[in-house]
PyMOL CGO cylinders between C-alpha atoms (Angstrom):
from pymol import cmd
from pymol.cgo import CYLINDER

trace = [
    CYLINDER, 32.14, 1.59, 10.93, 34.33, 4.70, 11.36, 0.3, 1, 1, 1, 1, 1, 1,
    CYLINDER, 34.33, 4.70, 11.36, 32.85, 8.25, 11.68, 0.3, 1, 1, 1, 1, 1, 1,
    CYLINDER, 32.85, 8.25, 11.68, 30.01, 9.79, 13.52, 0.3, 1, 1, 1, 1, 1, 1,
    CYLINDER, 30.01, 9.79, 13.52, 26.82, 7.72, 14.15, 0.3, 1, 1, 1, 1, 1, 1,
    CYLINDER, 26.82, 7.72, 14.15, 23.75, 8.15, 12.05, 0.3, 1, 1, 1, 1, 1, 1,
    CYLINDER, 23.75, 8.15, 12.05, 22.23, 10.33, 14.89, 0.3, 1, 1, 1, 1, 1, 1,
    CYLINDER, 22.23, 10.33, 14.89, 24.79, 13.10, 14.33, 0.3, 1, 1, 1, 1, 1, 1,
    CYLINDER, 24.79, 13.10, 14.33, 23.92, 13.17, 10.52, 0.3, 1, 1, 1, 1, 1, 1,
    CYLINDER, 23.92, 13.17, 10.52, 20.18, 13.38, 11.45, 0.3, 1, 1, 1, 1, 1, 1,
    CYLINDER, 20.18, 13.38, 11.45, 20.63, 16.25, 13.95, 0.3, 1, 1, 1, 1, 1, 1,
    CYLINDER, 20.63, 16.25, 13.95, 22.66, 18.39, 11.54, 0.3, 1, 1, 1, 1, 1, 1,
    CYLINDER, 22.66, 18.39, 11.54, 20.11, 17.64, 8.76, 0.3, 1, 1, 1, 1, 1, 1,
    CYLINDER, 20.11, 17.64, 8.76, 17.23, 18.65, 11.12, 0.3, 1, 1, 1, 1, 1, 1,
    CYLINDER, 17.23, 18.65, 11.12, 19.18, 21.91, 11.88, 0.3, 1, 1, 1, 1, 1, 1,
    CYLINDER, 19.18, 21.91, 11.88, 19.54, 22.59, 8.32, 0.3, 1, 1, 1, 1, 1, 1,
    CYLINDER, 19.54, 22.59, 8.32, 16.02, 21.85, 7.30, 0.3, 1, 1, 1, 1, 1, 1,
    CYLINDER, 16.02, 21.85, 7.30, 14.63, 23.99, 10.37, 0.3, 1, 1, 1, 1, 1, 1,
    CYLINDER, 14.63, 23.99, 10.37, 16.96, 26.86, 9.60, 0.3, 1, 1, 1, 1, 1, 1,
    CYLINDER, 16.96, 26.86, 9.60, 15.61, 26.81, 5.76, 0.3, 1, 1, 1, 1, 1, 1,
    CYLINDER, 15.61, 26.81, 5.76, 12.14, 26.48, 6.94, 0.3, 1, 1, 1, 1, 1, 1,
    CYLINDER, 12.14, 26.48, 6.94, 12.65, 29.61, 9.16, 0.3, 1, 1, 1, 1, 1, 1,
    CYLINDER, 12.65, 29.61, 9.16, 14.11, 31.48, 6.29, 0.3, 1, 1, 1, 1, 1, 1,
    CYLINDER, 14.11, 31.48, 6.29, 11.20, 30.51, 3.94, 0.3, 1, 1, 1, 1, 1, 1,
    CYLINDER, 11.20, 30.51, 3.94, 8.49, 31.64, 6.57, 0.3, 1, 1, 1, 1, 1, 1,
    CYLINDER, 8.49, 31.64, 6.57, 10.14, 34.85, 7.78, 0.3, 1, 1, 1, 1, 1, 1,
    CYLINDER, 10.14, 34.85, 7.78, 11.83, 36.35, 4.84, 0.3, 1, 1, 1, 1, 1, 1,
    CYLINDER, 11.83, 36.35, 4.84, 10.25, 38.41, 2.05, 0.3, 1, 1, 1, 1, 1, 1,
    CYLINDER, 10.25, 38.41, 2.05, 12.96, 38.57, -0.62, 0.3, 1, 1, 1, 1, 1, 1,
    CYLINDER, 12.96, 38.57, -0.62, 12.62, 35.96, -3.27, 0.3, 1, 1, 1, 1, 1, 1,
    CYLINDER, 12.62, 35.96, -3.27, 16.39, 35.47, -3.43, 0.3, 1, 1, 1, 1, 1, 1,
    CYLINDER, 16.39, 35.47, -3.43, 16.43, 34.55, 0.32, 0.3, 1, 1, 1, 1, 1, 1,
    CYLINDER, 16.43, 34.55, 0.32, 13.33, 32.27, -0.07, 0.3, 1, 1, 1, 1, 1, 1,
    CYLINDER, 13.33, 32.27, -0.07, 15.23, 30.33, -2.93, 0.3, 1, 1, 1, 1, 1, 1,
    CYLINDER, 15.23, 30.33, -2.93, 18.42, 30.05, -0.82, 0.3, 1, 1, 1, 1, 1, 1,
    CYLINDER, 18.42, 30.05, -0.82, 16.32, 28.78, 2.19, 0.3, 1, 1, 1, 1, 1, 1,
    CYLINDER, 16.32, 28.78, 2.19, 14.68, 26.15, -0.04, 0.3, 1, 1, 1, 1, 1, 1,
    CYLINDER, 14.68, 26.15, -0.04, 17.99, 25.05, -1.13, 0.3, 1, 1, 1, 1, 1, 1,
    CYLINDER, 17.99, 25.05, -1.13, 19.10, 24.63, 2.55, 0.3, 1, 1, 1, 1, 1, 1,
    CYLINDER, 19.10, 24.63, 2.55, 15.97, 22.66, 3.22, 0.3, 1, 1, 1, 1, 1, 1,
    CYLINDER, 15.97, 22.66, 3.22, 16.92, 20.29, 0.24, 0.3, 1, 1, 1, 1, 1, 1,
    CYLINDER, 16.92, 20.29, 0.24, 20.51, 19.95, 1.57, 0.3, 1, 1, 1, 1, 1, 1,
    CYLINDER, 20.51, 19.95, 1.57, 19.08, 19.11, 4.99, 0.3, 1, 1, 1, 1, 1, 1,
    CYLINDER, 19.08, 19.11, 4.99, 16.92, 16.39, 3.32, 0.3, 1, 1, 1, 1, 1, 1,
    CYLINDER, 16.92, 16.39, 3.32, 19.83, 15.02, 1.22, 0.3, 1, 1, 1, 1, 1, 1,
    CYLINDER, 19.83, 15.02, 1.22, 22.02, 14.79, 4.36, 0.3, 1, 1, 1, 1, 1, 1,
    CYLINDER, 22.02, 14.79, 4.36, 19.34, 12.66, 6.01, 0.3, 1, 1, 1, 1, 1, 1,
    CYLINDER, 19.34, 12.66, 6.01, 19.16, 10.43, 2.93, 0.3, 1, 1, 1, 1, 1, 1,
    CYLINDER, 19.16, 10.43, 2.93, 22.84, 10.01, 2.71, 0.3, 1, 1, 1, 1, 1, 1,
    CYLINDER, 22.84, 10.01, 2.71, 22.99, 9.38, 6.58, 0.3, 1, 1, 1, 1, 1, 1,
    CYLINDER, 22.99, 9.38, 6.58, 20.49, 6.55, 6.32, 0.3, 1, 1, 1, 1, 1, 1,
    CYLINDER, 20.49, 6.55, 6.32, 22.09, 5.13, 3.29, 0.3, 1, 1, 1, 1, 1, 1,
    CYLINDER, 22.09, 5.13, 3.29, 25.54, 5.10, 5.01, 0.3, 1, 1, 1, 1, 1, 1,
    CYLINDER, 25.54, 5.10, 5.01, 23.97, 3.44, 8.16, 0.3, 1, 1, 1, 1, 1, 1,
    CYLINDER, 23.97, 3.44, 8.16, 22.09, 0.85, 6.00, 0.3, 1, 1, 1, 1, 1, 1,
    CYLINDER, 22.09, 0.85, 6.00, 25.29, 0.15, 3.79, 0.3, 1, 1, 1, 1, 1, 1,
    CYLINDER, 25.29, 0.15, 3.79, 23.16, 0.89, 0.75, 0.3, 1, 1, 1, 1, 1, 1,
    CYLINDER, 23.16, 0.89, 0.75, 23.78, 3.22, -2.23, 0.3, 1, 1, 1, 1, 1, 1,
    CYLINDER, 23.78, 3.22, -2.23, 20.08, 3.96, -3.20, 0.3, 1, 1, 1, 1, 1, 1,
    CYLINDER, 20.08, 3.96, -3.20, 19.95, 6.98, -0.75, 0.3, 1, 1, 1, 1, 1, 1,
    CYLINDER, 19.95, 6.98, -0.75, 22.97, 8.50, -2.41, 0.3, 1, 1, 1, 1, 1, 1,
    CYLINDER, 22.97, 8.50, -2.41, 21.56, 8.02, -5.89, 0.3, 1, 1, 1, 1, 1, 1,
    CYLINDER, 21.56, 8.02, -5.89, 18.22, 9.50, -4.73, 0.3, 1, 1, 1, 1, 1, 1,
    CYLINDER, 18.22, 9.50, -4.73, 20.09, 12.50, -3.14, 0.3, 1, 1, 1, 1, 1, 1,
    CYLINDER, 20.09, 12.50, -3.14, 21.81, 13.19, -6.54, 0.3, 1, 1, 1, 1, 1, 1,
    CYLINDER, 21.81, 13.19, -6.54, 18.52, 13.16, -8.35, 0.3, 1, 1, 1, 1, 1, 1,
    CYLINDER, 18.52, 13.16, -8.35, 17.20, 15.69, -5.71, 0.3, 1, 1, 1, 1, 1, 1,
    CYLINDER, 17.20, 15.69, -5.71, 20.11, 17.88, -6.37, 0.3, 1, 1, 1, 1, 1, 1,
    CYLINDER, 20.11, 17.88, -6.37, 19.35, 17.77, -10.10, 0.3, 1, 1, 1, 1, 1, 1,
    CYLINDER, 19.35, 17.77, -10.10, 15.80, 19.00, -9.44, 0.3, 1, 1, 1, 1, 1, 1,
    CYLINDER, 15.80, 19.00, -9.44, 17.03, 21.56, -7.17, 0.3, 1, 1, 1, 1, 1, 1,
    CYLINDER, 17.03, 21.56, -7.17, 19.36, 23.03, -9.62, 0.3, 1, 1, 1, 1, 1, 1,
    CYLINDER, 19.36, 23.03, -9.62, 16.64, 23.27, -12.19, 0.3, 1, 1, 1, 1, 1, 1,
    CYLINDER, 16.64, 23.27, -12.19, 14.41, 24.91, -9.73, 0.3, 1, 1, 1, 1, 1, 1,
    CYLINDER, 14.41, 24.91, -9.73, 17.04, 27.40, -8.94, 0.3, 1, 1, 1, 1, 1, 1,
    CYLINDER, 17.04, 27.40, -8.94, 17.39, 28.25, -12.55, 0.3, 1, 1, 1, 1, 1, 1,
    CYLINDER, 17.39, 28.25, -12.55, 13.81, 28.97, -13.19, 0.3, 1, 1, 1, 1, 1, 1,
    CYLINDER, 13.81, 28.97, -13.19, 13.55, 30.88, -9.94, 0.3, 1, 1, 1, 1, 1, 1,
    CYLINDER, 13.55, 30.88, -9.94, 16.46, 33.09, -10.59, 0.3, 1, 1, 1, 1, 1, 1,
    CYLINDER, 16.46, 33.09, -10.59, 15.16, 33.72, -14.16, 0.3, 1, 1, 1, 1, 1, 1,
    CYLINDER, 15.16, 33.72, -14.16, 11.95, 34.92, -12.68, 0.3, 1, 1, 1, 1, 1, 1,
    CYLINDER, 11.95, 34.92, -12.68, 13.56, 36.93, -10.16, 0.3, 1, 1, 1, 1, 1, 1,
    CYLINDER, 13.56, 36.93, -10.16, 15.88, 38.63, -12.85, 0.3, 1, 1, 1, 1, 1, 1,
    CYLINDER, 15.88, 38.63, -12.85, 12.83, 39.29, -15.06, 0.3, 1, 1, 1, 1, 1, 1,
    CYLINDER, 12.83, 39.29, -15.06, 10.89, 40.93, -12.34, 0.3, 1, 1, 1, 1, 1, 1,
    CYLINDER, 10.89, 40.93, -12.34, 13.93, 43.07, -11.34, 0.3, 1, 1, 1, 1, 1, 1,
    CYLINDER, 13.93, 43.07, -11.34, 14.33, 44.24, -15.00, 0.3, 1, 1, 1, 1, 1, 1,
    CYLINDER, 14.33, 44.24, -15.00, 10.78, 45.42, -14.99, 0.3, 1, 1, 1, 1, 1, 1,
    CYLINDER, 10.78, 45.42, -14.99, 11.40, 47.40, -11.76, 0.3, 1, 1, 1, 1, 1, 1,
    CYLINDER, 11.40, 47.40, -11.76, 8.80, 45.22, -9.93, 0.3, 1, 1, 1, 1, 1, 1,
    CYLINDER, 8.80, 45.22, -9.93, 9.25, 45.30, -6.10, 0.3, 1, 1, 1, 1, 1, 1,
    CYLINDER, 9.25, 45.30, -6.10, 10.75, 42.07, -5.03, 0.3, 1, 1, 1, 1, 1, 1,
    CYLINDER, 10.75, 42.07, -5.03, 8.42, 41.14, -2.19, 0.3, 1, 1, 1, 1, 1, 1,
    CYLINDER, 8.42, 41.14, -2.19, 7.00, 37.63, -2.05, 0.3, 1, 1, 1, 1, 1, 1,
    CYLINDER, 7.00, 37.63, -2.05, 3.83, 39.05, -0.19, 0.3, 1, 1, 1, 1, 1, 1,
    CYLINDER, 3.83, 39.05, -0.19, 3.17, 41.45, -3.11, 0.3, 1, 1, 1, 1, 1, 1,
    CYLINDER, 3.17, 41.45, -3.11, 3.88, 38.96, -5.89, 0.3, 1, 1, 1, 1, 1, 1,
    CYLINDER, 3.88, 38.96, -5.89, 0.58, 37.11, -6.61, 0.3, 1, 1, 1, 1, 1, 1,
    CYLINDER, 0.58, 37.11, -6.61, 0.29, 37.19, -10.27, 0.3, 1, 1, 1, 1, 1, 1,
    CYLINDER, 0.29, 37.19, -10.27, 2.72, 36.81, -13.23, 0.3, 1, 1, 1, 1, 1, 1,
    CYLINDER, 2.72, 36.81, -13.23, 1.74, 39.24, -16.07, 0.3, 1, 1, 1, 1, 1, 1,
    CYLINDER, 1.74, 39.24, -16.07, 3.47, 39.35, -19.38, 0.3, 1, 1, 1, 1, 1, 1,
]
cmd.load_cgo(trace, "trace")
């Protein structure tokens, strides 16, 4: 097998996931929180693809593509909500956003 070992893939995936988790926990801007969630999902996808490569099976790659599709739909809905809140001149702070009013 050519290329790095699965441990390198898992180390990078753990770094991505922990960076995203810190972004979700420490930031208050909803756009940064959405970006951090995407980084976390990419870390999980990298772990899935690393294990799939290690085992010689394609099911991890198929599952990673399904996760990417769900992440794309999550971003569309999240960005729609952020744009709607911004148009109503509501402060974009996730600590202050607790209800959605029409």
